[in-house]
C-alpha positions as CSV (number, residue, x, y, z in Angstrom):
1,M,19.8,22.0,150.5
2,R,21.6,22.0,153.9
3,V,24.2,19.5,152.9
4,L,24.4,21.0,150.0
5,S,25.0,24.8,151.2
6,L,27.9,23.4,153.5
7,H,29.5,21.7,150.7
8,M,29.6,25.1,148.6
9,I,30.6,27.0,151.3
10,L,33.7,24.7,151.4
11,A,34.3,24.8,148.4
12,L,34.2,28.7,148.0
13,L,36.9,28.1,151.2
14,C,38.8,26.3,149.1
15,L,38.7,29.0,145.8
16,L,39.8,31.5,148.6
17,V,42.7,29.3,149.9
18,M,44.3,29.1,146.1
19,A,43.5,32.7,145.7
20,G,45.6,33.6,148.5
21,L,48.5,31.2,147.1
22,S,48.2,32.8,144.2
23,L,48.5,36.3,145.4
24,F,51.8,35.3,147.2
25,I,53.3,33.1,144.5
26,G,55.7,34.5,142.0
27,V,60.0,35.9,141.5
28,A,59.2,38.6,144.0
29,D,58.9,37.8,147.8
30,L,55.8,40.0,149.1
31,D,56.1,40.9,152.9
32,L,52.0,41.0,153.7
33,G,52.6,42.6,157.0
34,A,54.4,45.4,155.5
35,V,51.8,45.9,152.7
36,L,49.7,46.0,155.6
37,R,51.5,49.1,158.1
38,G,51.5,50.5,154.5
39,D,54.9,51.3,154.3
40,G,55.1,48.1,151.9
41,G,57.0,50.0,148.9
42,D,57.4,48.1,146.1
43,D,55.8,45.2,147.4
44,A,52.4,47.2,147.5
45,L,53.1,48.0,144.1
46,I,53.7,44.4,142.9
47,L,50.7,43.1,144.4
48,L,48.2,45.8,143.4
49,V,49.5,46.3,139.9
50,S,50.9,42.4,139.1
51,R,49.2,39.7,141.7
52,I,45.3,41.1,142.1
53,P,44.2,41.8,138.8
54,R,46.2,38.1,137.6
55,T,44.1,36.4,140.6
56,V,41.0,38.4,139.7
57,A,41.3,37.8,135.7
58,I,42.0,34.0,136.7
59,I,38.6,33.7,138.5
60,L,36.6,35.3,135.9
61,T,38.0,33.1,133.2
62,G,37.7,30.2,134.9
63,V,33.9,31.0,135.8
64,S,33.2,32.3,132.5
65,M,34.5,29.5,131.0
66,A,32.7,26.9,132.7
67,I,29.3,28.2,132.3
68,S,29.7,28.7,128.8
69,G,31.1,25.1,128.3
70,L,27.3,24.2,130.3
71,I,25.4,25.9,128.1
72,F,27.0,25.0,124.6
73,Q,26.4,21.4,125.7
74,M,22.8,22.2,126.1
75,L,22.5,24.1,122.9
76,T,24.4,21.1,120.9
77,R,22.8,18.4,123.7
78,N,26.1,16.8,123.3
79,K,28.7,16.4,126.3
80,F,31.9,16.4,124.5
81,V,32.0,19.4,122.8
82,E,33.0,22.8,124.1
83,P,34.2,25.9,122.1
84,S,37.9,24.6,121.9
85,T,36.7,21.7,120.0
86,T,34.0,23.3,117.8
87,G,36.3,25.9,116.3
88,T,34.8,29.0,118.0
89,A,38.0,29.5,119.6
90,E,40.0,28.9,116.6
91,S,37.5,31.5,114.7
92,A,38.1,33.8,117.6
93,G,41.7,34.0,117.0
94,L,41.5,34.8,113.2
95,G,38.8,37.5,113.7
96,L,41.8,38.5,115.9
97,L,44.4,38.1,112.9
98,I,42.3,39.7,111.1
99,A,41.6,42.4,112.9
100,V,45.9,43.5,113.5
101,F,46.2,42.8,110.0
102,F,43.6,45.2,108.3
103,F,42.8,47.6,111.3
104,P,46.0,47.9,113.2
105,A,45.1,51.2,114.9
106,A,41.7,50.1,115.8
107,P,40.6,50.0,119.3
108,L,40.7,47.0,121.6
109,L,36.7,46.7,121.7
110,A,36.3,47.1,117.8
111,K,39.0,44.0,117.7
112,M,36.9,42.3,120.3
113,A,33.8,42.5,118.1
114,L,35.5,41.3,114.8
115,A,36.7,38.2,116.8
116,A,33.4,38.0,118.4
117,G,31.6,37.8,114.7
118,C,33.9,36.0,113.5
119,A,33.4,33.1,116.7
120,I,29.7,33.5,116.5
121,A,30.2,32.7,112.3
122,G,32.3,29.7,113.5
123,T,30.3,28.2,116.0
124,L,27.1,28.9,113.0
125,L,29.2,26.9,111.0
126,F,29.5,24.0,113.2
127,L,26.0,23.5,114.2
128,R,24.9,23.6,110.7
129,I,27.5,20.4,110.0
130,L,26.0,19.5,113.4
131,D,22.6,18.9,111.8
132,R,24.1,16.2,109.1
133,L,25.3,14.2,111.6
134,P,23.5,10.8,112.7
135,P,22.2,11.6,116.1
136,H,22.9,8.1,117.4
137,E,26.9,9.2,116.9
138,P,27.6,11.2,119.6
139,L,31.7,10.6,119.6
140,L,31.6,11.8,116.2
141,V,30.7,15.8,117.3
142,P,33.7,16.5,119.1
143,L,35.6,14.8,116.4
144,V,34.1,16.5,113.6
145,G,34.7,19.9,115.7
146,L,38.5,19.2,116.2
147,M,38.9,18.7,112.3
148,L,36.8,22.2,111.6
149,G,39.1,24.1,114.3
150,G,42.4,22.2,112.9
151,V,40.8,23.4,109.6
152,I,40.6,26.9,110.9
153,G,43.4,26.9,112.2
154,A,45.5,26.1,109.8
155,V,43.9,29.2,107.6
156,A,44.8,31.5,110.6
157,T,48.8,29.9,110.6
158,F,48.7,30.2,106.6
159,F,48.0,34.1,106.7
160,A,50.0,34.8,110.2
161,Y,52.7,33.1,108.4
162,Q,52.4,35.5,105.0
163,A,52.2,38.6,107.6
164,D,55.1,37.7,110.1
165,L,52.5,37.4,112.7
166,L,53.0,33.8,113.8
167,Q,54.1,34.8,117.5
168,Y,51.5,36.9,117.9
169,L,48.9,33.7,117.1
170,G,50.9,31.5,119.4
171,I,50.0,33.8,121.8
172,W,46.6,34.1,121.4
173,T,46.1,29.9,121.3
174,T,48.3,29.4,124.0
175,G,46.2,30.8,127.1
176,E,48.9,32.7,130.1
177,F,48.5,35.3,132.6
178,S,52.1,35.8,132.9
179,G,50.9,39.6,131.1
180,V,48.3,40.6,133.0
181,L,48.4,43.6,134.6
182,R,46.2,46.4,136.1
183,G,44.7,48.8,133.0
184,R,45.0,45.4,130.5
185,Y,42.6,42.9,132.0
186,E,39.7,44.8,132.8
187,I,37.6,43.6,129.9
188,L,37.3,40.5,131.1
189,W,35.1,41.8,133.7
190,L,32.5,41.4,130.5
191,T,32.8,37.8,131.0
192,G,31.6,38.0,134.4
193,A,28.4,39.6,133.0
194,L,27.6,37.6,130.4
195,A,28.0,34.5,133.5
196,L,25.4,35.9,135.2
197,A,23.5,36.2,132.4
198,G,23.9,32.9,131.6
199,Y,22.4,32.0,135.0
200,L,19.4,34.5,134.8
201,Y,18.5,32.3,131.9
202,A,19.9,29.0,133.2
203,D,16.1,27.0,133.1
204,Q,15.7,28.7,129.4
205,F,19.0,26.7,128.3
206,S,17.9,23.6,130.6
207,I,14.5,23.6,128.2
208,L,16.1,24.1,125.3
209,G,18.1,21.4,125.5
210,I,15.4,18.8,125.9
211,G,15.1,19.6,122.0
212,R,13.6,22.0,119.7
213,D,9.9,20.3,119.1
214,A,9.7,19.8,123.2
215,A,10.7,23.6,123.8
216,I,8.4,24.7,121.7
217,T,5.5,22.8,123.1
218,L,6.3,23.9,126.3
219,G,6.0,28.0,124.9
220,L,10.2,28.7,124.5
221,N,11.3,30.8,121.8
222,F,13.2,28.7,120.8
223,R,15.2,30.8,118.0
224,A,15.9,34.0,120.3
225,V,16.7,31.4,123.5
226,M,19.2,29.6,120.9
227,W,20.8,33.2,120.1
228,L,21.3,34.3,123.2
229,G,23.0,31.2,123.9
230,L,25.0,31.7,121.2
231,L,26.1,34.9,122.0
232,I,27.3,34.6,125.8
233,V,29.2,31.3,124.3
234,S,31.3,33.3,121.5
235,V,31.5,36.7,122.7
236,T,33.1,34.9,126.1
237,T,35.1,33.0,124.1
238,A,36.6,36.0,121.9
239,L,37.1,38.2,125.0
240,V,39.4,35.8,126.7
241,V,41.5,34.3,123.5
242,V,41.4,38.6,122.9
243,T,42.8,39.2,126.5
244,V,44.8,36.0,127.9
245,G,44.5,33.1,125.1
246,A,42.6,30.0,124.8
247,I,42.4,27.9,127.6
248,P,41.3,24.3,126.3
249,F,39.3,21.4,127.6
250,L,38.2,24.1,130.6
251,G,34.7,24.4,129.1
252,L,34.6,20.3,128.4
253,I,35.4,18.6,131.7
254,V,33.7,20.9,134.4
255,P,30.6,20.6,132.7
256,N,31.3,17.1,132.4
257,I,32.4,16.6,136.0
258,V,29.6,18.8,137.5
259,S,26.4,17.2,135.1
260,R,27.5,14.1,136.4
261,I,27.4,14.9,140.1
262,M,24.2,17.6,139.9
263,G,22.6,16.3,136.9
264,D,21.1,18.4,134.0
265,N,19.4,21.1,135.6
266,L,21.5,24.0,134.7
267,R,20.2,26.1,137.4
268,A,21.5,24.4,140.1
269,A,24.8,23.5,138.5
270,V,26.3,27.1,137.5
271,P,27.7,27.6,140.4
272,W,28.8,24.5,141.2
273,A,30.6,25.0,137.4
274,A,31.9,28.5,138.1
275,S,33.6,27.4,141.3
276,L,34.9,24.4,139.9
277,G,36.5,26.2,136.5
278,A,38.2,28.9,138.8
279,G,39.6,26.5,141.0
280,L,40.9,24.2,138.8
281,L,42.5,27.2,136.9
282,L,44.2,28.8,139.7
283,F,45.5,25.1,140.8
284,C,46.7,24.5,137.4
285,D,48.2,28.2,137.5
286,I,50.0,27.5,140.7
287,I,51.7,24.5,139.8
288,G,52.8,26.2,136.9
289,R,54.6,29.0,138.6
290,V,56.1,27.0,140.9
291,I,56.9,23.4,138.7
292,R,60.0,25.6,137.8
293,Q,60.7,28.6,139.2
294,P,61.9,31.3,138.6
295,Y,60.3,30.6,135.1
296,E,56.7,30.1,134.5
297,I,55.1,27.7,132.7
298,P,51.4,29.0,130.6
299,I,48.5,27.9,132.3
300,G,47.1,26.7,128.5
301,T,49.8,23.9,128.7
302,I,49.0,22.7,132.1
303,F,45.7,22.3,131.5
304,G,45.5,21.4,128.1
305,V,47.9,18.1,129.5
306,L,45.2,18.1,132.5
307,G,41.8,18.2,129.9
308,S,42.9,15.8,126.9
309,A,43.8,13.3,129.4
310,V,40.1,13.6,131.4
311,F,39.0,13.9,127.4
312,L,40.3,10.7,126.5
313,Y,38.9,9.1,129.8
314,L,35.4,10.6,128.8
315,L,35.6,9.1,125.3
316,L,36.8,5.8,126.1
317,G,35.0,5.1,129.4
318,R,32.3,5.9,126.8
319,K,32.8,3.4,124.6
320,S,33.6,1.2,127.2
321,H,30.5,1.3,129.1
322,A,28.6,0.8,125.8
323,V,30.3,-2.0,125.0
């Protein structure tokens, strides 16, 4: 236990170091000494309005999406699923497109609610399809989920083309944080609250992951816990899509890495998933900002390349091990 605590402290220190680097990487050079003395002027304004909100948004997104991935894998009892591979993120984008098209003057919370409702509907559709798949073929699950997401994405693209909203759809489906400013990210704090709820109900989700019959035998309210998990995953996905766009594979590779080290004890895995998700997202954001300065590569592109490589490794590695 003491060793685990030391490892967690080291992980948090690494996270703090990367957060500090994120604050001082960008087109404009900041004079920290002047900011601390109170005569920073524009430097203090950039730090407070842009750099700090951006770093906080990255951390909240990484934490919440990693924990949502853990919960979703418990709900489906499959290690190869997450919101971006099951149509949940695409459904949230479709809901946001519907909100912009039919209710352009609606407040942000109303658009988010519609996006969350569509995300829940897309997730439920995936779960209905999942019930019809053979349980002894777990690799079919992510493939069917990717196809479902492709169909939903095609529908969204068709309507976006008709309404001349393809540019907006591209922004929602590619996560990037360059537009995060003070006053335009605060809704992400709700994802932090949802991540905390996921941690508080971690034991119930762990029991749910062993199967419906066994969970009911142990006294778990299976339906209520399932709906709670769906709400956490769907609303978190919708909030992230509305604010910064979809981050592919984040909720897939982080839970797999953590579960291989910590096992399926969700309460023990949640802190590690949160720190690893935030750390990987900060790392990809730093890479995206320095690789082509002063230009910036969207973090969704960087993480998409990394995540797809790890996803293929997980699929092919499992297949070769089975052979």
